[in-house]
LOPA-784129 format. One record per residue (C-alpha): x negated, y negated, z; residue number from 0. Coordinates in steps of 0.5 Angstrom, whole numbers. Each point is the difference from the previous one (the first is absolute). Layout:
# LOPA-784129
<<X,Y,Z>,NUM> ...
This chain:
# LOPA-784129
<<4,-69,37>,0> <<0,5,-6>,1> <<3,7,2>,2> <<0,7,-4>,3> <<5,5,1>,4> <<0,8,-2>,5> <<7,3,-1>,6> <<3,6,-2>,7> <<7,1,-3>,8> <<5,4,-3>,9> <<2,-3,-7>,10> <<7,3,-1>,11> <<4,-5,2>,12> <<-4,-6,-3>,13> <<0,-4,-7>,14> <<-8,1,1>,15> <<-5,-5,4>,16> <<2,-6,-3>,17> <<5,-5,2>,18> <<6,-1,-5>,19> <<6,-4,1>,20> <<6,4,2>,21> <<-5,7,1>,22> <<-2,3,6>,23> <<-8,1,0>,24> <<-5,2,4>,25> <<-3,-7,0>,26> <<6,-4,2>,27> <<1,5,6>,28> <<-7,-1,2>,29> <<0,-8,0>,30> <<7,0,3>,31> <<-3,4,6>,32> <<-7,-4,0>,33> <<4,-6,0>,34> <<4,2,6>,35> <<-6,1,4>,36> <<-3,-6,-2>,37> <<6,-4,1>,38> <<-2,-4,-7>,39> <<0,3,-7>,40> <<-5,5,-2>,41> <<-2,1,-7>,42> <<-5,6,-2>,43> <<-5,2,-5>,44> <<0,8,-2>,45> <<-6,4,-2>,46> <<5,3,-6>,47> <<7,0,-2>,48> <<4,6,0>,49> <<6,2,-4>,50> <<7,2,2>,51> <<0,6,3>,52> <<-8,1,1>,53> <<-2,1,7>,54> <<-7,-2,4>,55> <<-4,3,6>,56> <<-4,-6,0>,57> <<1,-6,-3>,58> <<-4,-7,2>,59> <<3,-7,0>,60> <<-3,-6,3>,61> <<4,-7,2>,62> <<-2,-6,4>,63> <<3,-3,6>,64> <<-1,-6,5>,65> <<3,4,5>,66> <<-4,4,5>,67> <<3,7,2>,68> <<-4,6,3>,69> <<-1,5,-5>,70> <<5,5,3>,71> <<5,-5,-2>,72> <<-1,1,-7>,73> <<0,7,0>,74> <<5,3,6>,75> <<4,-7,0>,76> <<1,0,-8>,77> <<2,7,0>,78> <<6,-1,4>,79> <<2,-5,-5>,80> <<-1,5,-6>,81> <<4,5,-3>,82> <<-2,7,3>,83> <<-3,2,-7>,84> <<-5,-6,0>,85> <<-5,0,6>,86> <<-6,-4,1>,87> <<-6,4,2>,88> <<-5,-5,2>,89> <<-2,-8,0>,90> <<-6,-3,0>,91> <<-3,-7,0>,92> <<-4,-1,-7>,93> <<-5,-5,-3>,94> <<3,-6,-3>,95> <<-3,2,-7>,96> <<3,7,1>,97> <<6,2,-6>,98> <<4,6,1>,99> <<0,0,-8>,100> <<-6,-3,-3>,101> <<-5,3,5>,102> <<3,7,-1>,103> <<-6,5,-3>,104> <<5,6,-2>,105> <<7,2,1>,106> <<2,8,1>,107> <<6,3,-2>,108> <<3,7,1>,109> <<6,3,-4>,110> <<3,6,3>,111> <<4,4,-5>,112> <<4,6,0>,113> <<0,5,-6>,114> <<6,5,0>,115> <<7,1,-3>,116> <<4,-2,6>,117> <<-1,-8,2>,118> <<-2,-1,7>,119> <<5,-1,6>,120> <<-3,-2,7>,121> <<-6,-4,-3>,122> <<5,-3,-6>,123> <<-3,-7,-1>,124> <<-7,1,3>,125> <<-3,5,-5>,126> <<1,0,-8>,127> <<3,6,-3>,128> <<-1,3,-7>,129> <<4,6,-2>,130> <<-6,2,-5>,131> <<-5,5,2>,132> <<-7,-4,0>,133> <<-7,3,-2>,134> <<-5,-3,5>,135> <<-6,1,-5>,136> <<3,-4,-6>,137> <<2,-6,5>,138> <<-7,0,3>,139> <<-4,0,-7>,140> <<5,-6,-2>,141> <<-2,-4,6>,142> <<-8,0,-3>,143> <<3,-5,-5>,144> <<3,-4,5>,145> <<-6,-1,5>,146> <<-4,-6,-1>,147> <<1,-7,-3>,148> <<5,-1,-5>,149> <<6,-4,-4>,150> <<6,3,4>,151> <<5,-3,-5>,152> <<3,6,-2>,153> <<2,1,8>,154> <<2,-7,1>,155> <<7,-2,2>,156> <<3,-5,-5>,157> <<1,-5,6>,158> <<-7,1,2>,159> <<-3,-7,2>,160> <<-7,1,0>,161> <<-5,-4,-4>,162> <<-4,6,-2>,163> <<2,7,-2>,164> <<-7,2,2>,165> <<-1,5,6>,166> <<-5,4,3>,167> <<3,7,3>,168> <<-5,2,4>,169> <<3,7,2>,170> <<6,4,-2>,171> <<0,7,3>,172> <<6,5,0>,173> <<1,6,5>,174> <<5,5,0>,175> <<3,4,6>,176> <<5,5,-3>,177> <<5,-4,-4>,178> <<-2,-6,3>,179> <<-5,-5,-3>,180> <<-4,-6,3>,181> <<-2,-5,-4>,182> <<-5,-5,3>,183> <<-2,-7,-4>,184> <<-5,-5,2>,185> <<-2,-6,-4>,186> <<-2,-7,1>,187> <<7,-2,-2>,188> <<6,2,-3>,189> <<5,-2,-6>,190> <<7,0,2>,191> <<3,7,-1>,192> <<-7,2,-2>,193> <<0,6,4>,194> <<7,3,-1>,195> <<-1,-1,-8>,196> <<-7,4,1>,197> <<4,5,4>,198> <<5,1,-5>,199> <<-5,1,-6>,200> <<-4,5,5>,201> <<7,4,1>,202> <<1,0,-8>,203> <<-7,3,0>,204> <<1,5,6>,205> <<7,3,-3>,206> <<-4,1,-7>,207> <<3,-6,-4>,208> <<-6,-3,-2>,209> <<-8,2,0>,210> <<-4,-3,6>,211> <<-4,-4,-6>,212> <<7,-4,-1>,213> <<-2,-4,6>,214> <<-6,-3,-4>,215> <<5,-1,-6>,216> <<4,-4,4>,217> <<-5,-4,3>,218> <<-3,-2,-7>,219> <<7,-2,-2>,220> <<1,-5,5>,221> <<8,1,-1>,222> <<4,1,6>,223> <<6,3,-5>,224> <<-4,6,-2>,225> <<-1,3,8>,226> <<5,3,4>,227> <<5,-3,4>,228> <<-1,-3,6>,229> <<0,5,6>,230> <<5,0,6>,231> <<-3,-4,6>,232> <<2,4,5>,233> <<-7,4,2>,234> <<-4,-6,-1>,235> <<-4,-2,6>,236> <<-5,-6,1>,237> <<-5,4,5>,238> <<-6,-5,0>,239> <<-3,-7,-1>,240> <<-7,0,1>,241> <<-4,-7,2>,242> <<-7,-2,1>,243> <<-2,2,7>,244> <<-2,-7,1>,245> <<7,-2,1>,246> <<0,5,7>,247> <<7,3,-2>,248> <<3,6,4>,249> <<1,6,-4>,250> <<4,-2,-6>,251> <<1,7,-3>,252> <<4,6,2>,253> <<-4,5,3>,254> <<-1,7,-3>,255> <<4,3,6>,256> <<6,-5,-1>,257> <<0,2,-8>,258> <<0,7,2>,259> <<6,-1,5>,260> <<4,-3,-5>,261> <<-2,5,-5>,262> <<3,6,5>,263> <<6,-5,1>,264> <<2,0,-7>,265> <<-2,7,-2>,266> <<2,4,6>,267> <<-7,3,-1>,268> 
């Protein structure tokens, strides 16, 4: 039997998604909790690995097991064995051909960024921060160079294990509410640190260090050393993973109401 789960988590206390020796990770916590419900070892496959400190509104995994349990056991039961900052949202049985990673069509991330002289206090670790004042329109012009299919080598971590640097960025939208910015990235897939590296370069442009067409220069150079440093993970959230409707999965996107509620919590608006 193959099952799919969706979960949300606060990534502040974890060394990212992927299990690593001697590290506290989301994967290790989830597999431990699932294994306790199954009374046997469970290994999961994830839609997309998140980095240290990165959060998720809706992450998707699948796993296989011969153990029969009611779906409620894979949700409420598993949640009883998870830390408070990780929660399974739903569980469903899926076709044997379903694969959380390879069947995903699109992945969407939001980055919440505070732009003011004083660092955040109550929302520390849950939003990004820059003390520079940012120009929204300059950054929006720069995004036009990024949307589409490109070689994103300039925004790829040196440790990235992807076989190709080619990715299709479907959407890059920026909204501003006072001194708060919300960046939305949607792509078929992302390279390691790709969003945070793009974000760092957009902030350079927003603060006036470079013109918007600098982004196009970076894409053409395909050299990571010329782009801005990797930005902090604090404000980055995996918010949606889209699949073909044939898989009959429950909703796998954080809805607008949930995102707006989170925005109010983070900003105080």
